C-alpha positions in Angstrom: -12.0 -29.3 -54.8 -10.4 -28.7 -58.3 -7.1 -26.9 -58.3 -6.4 -27.2 -61.9 -7.1 -23.6 -62.3 -3.7 -22.8 -60.9 -1.9 -23.7 -64.1 -4.3 -21.4 -66.2 -3.2 -17.8 -67.5 -4.8 -15.2 -65.3 -7.9 -13.3 -66.7 -6.2 -10.0 -66.4 -4.0 -10.6 -69.4 -0.7 -10.5 -67.2 1.9 -13.0 -68.3 1.4 -15.3 -65.4 -0.8 -18.1 -63.9 -2.9 -18.2 -60.9 -0.1 -20.0 -59.2 2.2 -17.3 -60.0 -0.4 -14.9 -58.1 -0.1 -17.0 -55.1 3.7 -17.1 -55.2 4.0 -13.6 -55.5 1.6 -13.0 -52.8 3.6 -15.3 -50.6 6.8 -13.6 -51.6 5.2 -10.3 -50.5 3.9 -11.6 -47.2 7.5 -13.2 -46.3 9.3 -9.9 -47.3 7.1 -7.9 -45.1 7.4 -10.3 -42.2 11.3 -10.3 -42.5 11.5 -6.5 -42.7 8.7 -5.8 -40.0 10.1 -8.3 -37.5 13.3 -6.4 -37.7 11.6 -3.1 -36.9 9.6 -4.8 -34.4 12.6 -5.7 -32.2 14.5 -2.5 -32.6 11.4 -0.6 -31.7 10.4 -3.1 -28.9 13.8 -2.9 -27.2 14.2 0.7 -27.4 10.7 1.5 -26.0 11.1 -0.9 -23.3 14.6 0.3 -22.2 13.4 4.0 -22.4 10.4 3.3 -20.2 12.7 1.5 -17.7 15.0 4.6 -17.8 12.4 6.9 -16.2 12.6 10.7 -16.5 11.4 12.7 -19.4 12.6 10.0 -22.0 10.6 7.4 -20.0 7.5 9.6 -20.1 7.7 10.2 -23.8 8.5 6.6 -24.6 5.3 5.7 -22.4 3.1 8.1 -24.5 4.4 6.5 -27.6 3.9 3.0 -26.4 0.4 3.6 -25.3 -0.4 5.4 -28.5 0.9 2.5 -30.7 -1.1 -0.1 -28.5 -4.4 1.9 -28.4 -4.9 2.6 -32.3 -5.8 -0.6 -34.3 -3.3 -1.6 -37.0 -5.8 -0.8 -39.8 -6.1 2.7 -38.6 -2.5 3.3 -38.3 -2.0 2.0 -41.9 -4.6 4.5 -43.3 -3.1 7.5 -41.2 0.3 6.5 -42.5 -0.8 6.0 -46.3 -3.2 8.9 -46.8 -1.8 11.6 -44.3 1.7 11.1 -43.1 3.4 10.1 -46.3 1.8 12.5 -48.6 2.4 15.3 -46.1 6.0 14.6 -45.0 7.3 12.7 -48.1 5.5 14.2 -51.2 8.4 13.3 -53.6 8.1 9.6 -52.6 4.5 9.7 -53.6 5.2 11.4 -57.0 8.3 9.5 -57.9 8.2 6.0 -56.4 6.5 3.0 -57.9 3.1 2.7 -56.2 3.6 -1.0 -55.2 7.1 -0.2 -53.9 5.6 2.7 -51.7 2.8 0.4 -50.4 5.3 -2.2 -49.4 7.5 0.1 -47.6 4.6 1.7 -45.7 3.1 -1.7 -45.0 6.2 -3.2 -43.3 7.2 -0.1 -41.6 3.8 0.5 -39.9 3.4 -3.2 -39.1 6.9 -3.2 -37.5 6.2 -0.2 -35.2 2.8 -1.7 -34.4 4.2 -5.0 -33.3 7.1 -3.3 -31.6 4.6 -1.7 -29.2 3.4 -5.2 -28.3 6.9 -6.6 -28.0 8.0 -3.7 -25.8 5.3 -4.6 -23.3 6.7 -8.1 -23.0 10.2 -6.9 -22.7 9.5 -4.3 -20.1 7.6 -6.8 -18.0 10.4 -9.2 -18.3 13.0 -6.6 -17.3 11.0 -5.6 -14.4 10.6 -9.2 -13.1 14.3 -9.6 -12.8 15.7 -9.1 -9.3 16.7 -5.5 -8.5 20.0 -6.7 -7.1 21.2 -7.4 -10.5 21.2 -3.9 -11.3 22.8 -2.8 -8.1 25.4 -5.6 -8.4 26.3 -4.4 -12.1 26.6 -0.8 -11.1 28.8 -1.9 -8.0 31.2 -3.5 -10.5 31.7 -0.4 -12.5 29.2 -0.8 -15.3 27.0 2.2 -16.4 23.2 1.6 -16.1 22.9 1.3 -20.0 25.7 -1.3 -19.9 24.0 -3.1 -17.1 20.8 -3.4 -19.5 22.9 -4.3 -22.5 25.0 -7.0 -20.9 23.0 -8.3 -18.1 19.4 -7.5 -17.9 18.1 -7.3 -21.5 19.6 -10.8 -22.7 18.0 -12.5 -19.6 14.7 -10.7 -20.3 14.8 -11.8 -24.0 15.6 -15.3 -23.0 12.7 -15.4 -20.7 10.1 -14.3 -23.2 11.3 -16.3 -26.1 8.0 -18.3 -26.2 6.1 -15.0 -26.3 8.6 -13.6 -28.9 7.8 -16.6 -30.9 3.9 -15.9 -30.7 4.4 -12.3 -31.8 6.7 -13.3 -34.7 3.9 -15.5 -35.9 1.3 -12.7 -35.2 3.3 -10.5 -37.4 2.9 -13.0 -40.2 -0.8 -13.1 -39.7 -1.1 -9.3 -39.3 0.5 -8.7 -42.6 -2.8 -9.7 -44.2 -4.2 -6.3 -43.0 -1.8 -4.5 -45.5 -3.9 -5.6 -48.3 -6.3 -2.9 -47.3 -4.0 -0.2 -48.7 -3.2 -2.2 -52.0 -0.4 -4.6 -51.1 -0.8 -7.8 -53.1 0.0 -10.2 -50.2 -1.5 -13.7 -49.7 -4.9 -12.6 -48.5 -5.3 -10.1 -51.2 -4.1 -12.6 -53.9 -6.8 -15.0 -52.9 -9.5 -12.3 -53.2 -8.2 -11.6 -56.6 -8.3 -15.3 -57.5 -11.9 -15.8 -56.1 -12.9 -12.8 -58.1 -11.8 -14.1 -61.3 -12.2 -17.9 -61.0 -15.0 -18.2 -58.2 -13.0 -21.1 -56.7 -13.4 -19.8 -53.3 -12.8 -23.1 -51.4 -9.7 -23.9 -53.2 -8.3 -20.2 -52.8 -8.9 -20.3 -49.0 -7.3 -23.8 -48.7 -4.2 -22.6 -50.7 -3.9 -19.5 -48.5 -4.4 -21.4 -45.3 -1.6 -23.9 -46.3 0.9 -21.0 -47.3 0.3 -19.2 -43.8 0.7 -22.4 -42.0 3.9 -23.2 -43.8 5.3 -19.8 -43.1 4.5 -19.8 -39.6 5.9 -23.4 -39.2 9.2 -22.2 -40.6 9.0 -19.0 -38.2 8.5 -21.3 -35.3 11.3 -23.6 -36.2 13.6 -20.7 -36.7 12.7 -19.2 -33.3 13.3 -22.7 -31.6 16.7 -22.8 -33.3 17.6 -19.4 -32.1 16.5 -20.3 -28.5 18.5 -23.6 -28.5 21.5 -21.6 -29.9 21.5 -19.0 -27.3 21.0 -21.6 -24.5 24.0 -23.6 -25.6 26.0 -20.4 -25.8 24.9 -19.4 -22.3 25.9 -22.6 -21.0 29.4 -22.4 -22.7 30.0 -19.0 -21.1 29.2 -20.4 -17.7 31.7 -23.3 -17.9 35.1 -22.7 -16.2 38.0 -21.9 -18.4 
């Protein structure tokens, strides 16, 4: 394989090289991931806790939860891009830069989609904890929500850390779908490189390496977080 084309100026006339395209795609992929995973955790925790609460809020959360999980990510992107945003935010469509708007739609939709998946794991982990923990917390004077916040949720997140690591890595991989609405992330940039250079094997090899590097960093970060929380938990359990 010949990678010498990477240093050549792109055929579109832009002031960059094909390597610049790859780096720009990697920047978009990492940016989408970081913002999406933040939304993922917020949505996942919120839906899981609302499902646990029961009542009207729990039923509404369950409808949202099942809807998010049932509709493919690509369809959700298309609906948000072509229906929701033009209808509810016409000013953004008219005045925002198209690349910025696509980026915002991409990471928001991806974050909500992955939040539905994470909510299922968190809800299952909370339900797997002994019911006596909730009773003990409320007996000590904690409200239901305080019990979730200080006792049940931290344990649930700790127990599913390997699963959360997998979902974080899936968020990186699912970011490639956003190219369908025009975001120039890694996969979309590789298609452009193939279109202009016909170096398909090289382009695929580069993208594979980039995704591998990003997900190895994600895996390392999650292991560091897991180790840090475990150490902190042990310190709290030690007698003063």
